[in-house]
C-alpha positions in Angstrom: 90.4 55.1 186.7 91.7 57.0 183.7 88.8 55.6 181.5 86.3 56.7 184.1 87.7 60.2 184.2 87.7 60.4 180.4 84.1 59.2 180.2 83.2 62.0 182.7 84.9 64.6 180.6 83.1 63.4 177.4 79.7 63.4 179.2 80.3 66.9 180.5 81.2 68.1 177.0 78.0 66.7 175.6 76.0 68.3 178.4 77.6 71.7 177.6 76.7 71.4 173.9 73.1 70.2 174.4 70.0 72.3 173.7 69.3 72.7 177.4 72.0 75.4 177.5 69.3 77.8 176.3 67.7 77.6 179.7 70.9 78.3 181.6 71.0 81.0 184.3 74.2 82.6 183.0 77.7 82.3 181.8 80.9 83.8 183.2 84.7 83.9 183.4 86.5 82.7 186.5 90.0 82.7 188.0 91.3 80.8 190.9 94.5 80.4 193.0 95.5 78.2 195.9 97.7 75.4 197.3 97.5 71.6 197.1 99.4 68.7 198.5 101.9 66.7 196.4 104.9 64.5 196.8 108.5 64.4 195.6 110.1 60.9 195.8 113.8 60.2 196.4 115.8 56.9 196.7 118.6 55.7 198.9 121.4 53.7 197.3 120.2 50.6 199.1 116.8 50.9 197.4 114.8 52.5 200.2 112.3 55.1 199.1 111.7 58.5 200.8 108.9 60.9 200.3 109.1 64.7 200.6 105.6 66.0 201.2 105.2 69.5 199.7 102.4 72.1 199.2 103.0 73.8 195.8 100.8 76.6 194.5 98.2 76.3 191.7 96.3 78.8 189.6 93.5 78.6 187.1 91.5 80.5 184.5 88.4 79.3 182.8 84.6 79.6 182.3 81.4 78.9 184.2 77.9 77.9 183.1 75.0 78.5 185.6 71.9 76.3 185.1 68.5 77.5 186.4 66.6 80.6 186.9 68.7 83.5 188.1 66.3 84.1 191.0 66.6 80.5 192.2 68.3 79.9 195.6 69.7 76.6 194.3 71.3 76.5 190.9 73.5 74.2 188.9 77.1 75.1 188.3 79.5 73.8 185.6 83.1 75.0 185.6 85.8 74.2 183.1 89.3 75.6 183.3 93.0 75.1 182.8 94.9 74.7 186.0 98.7 75.3 186.3 100.4 73.5 189.1 103.7 75.0 190.2 106.8 72.8 190.1 107.8 70.8 193.1 111.1 71.5 194.7 113.8 68.8 194.5 114.1 66.8 197.7 116.8 67.7 200.2 117.5 64.5 202.1 119.8 66.2 204.6 117.1 68.8 205.5 114.6 65.9 205.8 116.7 64.3 208.5 118.0 61.4 206.4 121.2 59.4 207.2 123.8 61.1 205.1 126.1 58.1 205.2 124.0 56.9 202.2 123.9 58.3 198.7 120.5 59.7 197.5 119.1 60.1 194.0 115.8 61.6 192.7 114.1 62.8 189.6 114.8 66.5 188.8 111.2 67.7 189.4 112.2 71.4 189.4 113.4 71.1 185.8 109.8 70.2 184.7 108.6 73.7 185.5 105.2 72.7 186.7 102.3 71.3 184.6 99.0 72.3 183.0 95.8 70.3 183.6 92.4 70.5 181.9 89.7 70.4 184.6 85.9 70.1 184.4 83.6 70.0 187.4 79.8 70.1 188.0 77.8 70.8 191.1 75.4 73.1 192.9 75.5 76.6 194.3 73.3 77.0 197.4 72.0 80.3 198.8 72.6 80.3 202.6 71.4 83.8 203.3 70.4 86.9 201.3 68.7 87.7 198.0 69.9 86.1 194.7 69.0 89.4 193.0 71.3 91.4 195.3 73.9 90.2 197.9 73.9 86.6 199.1 76.0 84.2 201.1 76.5 81.0 199.2 77.9 77.5 199.5 79.4 75.5 196.6 79.7 71.7 196.2 81.3 70.3 193.0 82.8 67.1 191.8 84.9 66.6 188.6 88.3 65.6 187.3 91.6 66.8 186.1 90.9 64.8 182.9 93.6 66.2 180.5 97.3 66.0 181.5 100.6 65.8 179.7 102.0 63.4 182.3 99.1 60.9 182.5 98.4 61.7 186.1 94.7 62.4 185.9 92.7 62.7 189.1 89.2 63.0 190.6 88.4 66.4 192.1 86.1 67.3 195.0 85.4 70.9 196.0 83.3 72.4 198.8 83.3 76.0 200.0 81.5 79.2 201.0 81.4 82.6 199.3 79.4 85.6 198.3 77.7 86.9 195.2 76.6 90.4 194.4 74.2 91.0 191.5 74.8 94.6 190.4 71.8 94.7 188.1 69.6 92.1 186.4 72.5 91.1 184.1 75.8 91.2 185.9 76.9 89.3 188.9 80.2 89.0 190.8 81.2 85.9 192.8 84.0 85.1 195.3 84.5 81.9 197.2 86.9 80.0 199.4 86.9 76.3 198.7 88.4 73.3 200.3 89.6 70.8 197.6 90.5 67.1 197.4 92.4 65.5 194.6 92.2 61.7 194.4 94.6 59.5 192.5 95.6 56.4 194.5 95.4 58.7 197.6 93.6 61.8 198.7 95.6 65.1 198.6 94.0 68.1 200.2 94.2 71.8 199.4 92.3 75.0 199.1 91.5 77.6 196.5 90.1 81.2 196.2 87.8 81.8 193.2 86.5 85.0 191.7 84.0 85.2 188.8 82.3 87.7 186.7 78.9 86.5 185.3 76.4 87.5 182.7 72.9 86.4 183.8 70.2 85.4 181.3 66.4 85.7 181.7 
């Protein structure tokens, strides 16, 4: 799985550096914030494992590349960013309803202070209603990966959502969207993100 994600990242990098970038629809900066599912594990002194399912926050900052004519109603979207996942909380077996006649141990996940992940995704922005040269309602669908991590917990990423764009003039566009997300590494963890972007559009 890790080799597959690494190959995706390398391929995406070559695509960004290729001569086809000259025909891109625009470039932009983007920021996102949201929540995602994760798990903190703990262990009973007889060896039984418990799972504390949590929903920590995440935030991101990065860049976008739009591929296609700025007047097109369907355009390619490449997004690269650094995501920060907030730290999990240490499990509380008593609050989770465990039998306190046992002793419990767990890794100190709070001490880690969260983690940073390098993410790349590619997909399509669709116009659902409106004018690409003015105000429009859009849908986004992207696939990618969290390909760079410090803890070797890379994951595949799936995003789909709806949003709006407003093109203030022929060069500058604002975008906002609400996306459902899925992270897959051995299991599918769901979440959601809000994105805002400022874009400079080419001819």
